[in-house]
C-alpha positions as CSV (number, residue, x, y, z in Angstrom):
1,X,172.8,293.4,154.1
2,X,172.9,290.1,152.7
3,X,176.6,288.5,153.1
4,X,177.7,284.8,151.3
5,X,181.3,283.2,151.8
6,X,182.3,280.4,149.7
7,X,185.6,278.3,150.1
8,X,187.0,276.9,146.9
9,X,190.6,275.2,146.2
10,X,192.6,276.3,142.8
11,X,193.2,273.3,140.9
12,X,193.9,274.9,137.5
13,X,198.0,274.4,137.5
14,X,199.2,277.8,136.7
15,X,196.8,279.0,139.3
16,X,195.8,282.8,139.4
17,X,197.8,284.4,136.5
18,X,196.6,287.0,134.1
19,X,193.8,285.1,132.2
20,X,192.1,283.4,135.0
21,X,192.2,287.2,137.2
22,X,190.5,288.9,134.3
23,X,188.2,286.2,134.2
24,X,187.6,286.5,137.7
25,X,187.3,290.1,137.7
26,X,185.2,290.6,134.6
27,X,182.6,288.1,136.3
28,X,182.9,289.9,139.6
29,X,182.2,293.3,137.9
30,X,178.8,292.1,136.6
31,X,177.2,291.8,140.2
32,X,176.3,294.8,142.3
33,X,177.3,293.3,145.4
34,X,181.0,294.0,146.9
35,X,183.3,291.1,146.1
36,X,186.5,290.5,148.5
37,X,188.9,287.4,148.2
38,X,191.2,285.8,150.9
39,X,194.0,283.8,150.0
40,X,193.8,281.5,153.4
41,X,196.7,279.2,152.4
42,X,198.9,281.7,152.2
43,X,198.9,285.3,153.8
44,X,195.3,285.5,154.7
45,X,195.5,289.2,153.2
46,X,191.8,290.2,151.6
47,X,191.8,292.1,148.6
48,X,189.1,293.5,146.3
49,X,187.7,290.8,144.0
50,X,186.8,293.5,141.0
51,X,190.2,294.9,141.0
52,X,192.6,292.9,138.8
53,X,196.0,294.4,140.2
54,X,194.6,293.4,143.7
55,X,193.5,289.7,142.6
56,X,197.0,289.5,141.4
57,X,198.5,290.1,144.8
58,X,196.7,286.8,146.1
59,X,199.7,284.9,144.6
60,X,197.0,282.2,144.4
61,X,198.9,278.9,143.0
62,X,197.1,275.5,142.7
63,X,196.2,273.8,146.1
64,X,195.6,277.3,147.7
65,X,192.2,278.0,149.0
66,X,190.1,281.1,148.4
67,X,187.6,282.5,150.7
68,X,185.1,284.6,148.2
69,X,182.8,286.8,150.2
70,X,180.1,288.9,148.8
71,X,178.1,291.3,150.2
72,X,175.1,292.5,148.8
73,X,171.5,292.3,147.4
74,X,173.0,289.8,144.6
75,X,175.4,288.3,146.9
76,X,174.1,284.8,146.8
77,X,174.6,284.7,143.2
78,X,177.8,286.5,143.1
79,X,179.7,284.3,145.4
80,X,178.2,281.1,143.6
81,X,179.0,282.1,140.3
82,X,182.3,283.0,141.3
83,X,183.2,279.7,143.2
84,X,181.9,278.0,140.3
85,X,184.3,279.8,137.9
86,X,187.5,278.8,139.9
87,X,186.0,274.8,140.0
88,X,185.6,275.0,136.5
89,X,189.5,276.3,136.0
90,X,188.2,279.7,135.3
91,X,186.9,278.2,131.8
92,X,190.7,278.1,130.5
93,X,190.6,274.5,129.2
């Protein structure tokens, strides 16, 4: 299985609140790869990147680093697209 990891810093001033989480989950579910996310700045707990409820548990605030791990045939595309979404402040501006 193809596994790809990307690390990205949350720059959006409001961090991972409901709207960015929903945008992340919506994009993640468009890929077949399994997506997991770890807030390596805080607890280090890994959650399912396709679950809004799990993503909210990350408590991702501005400045936190997320590790996005995708496993599957489209893992490269998934990890890259999700990291880019975070870098673009979840397209909220």
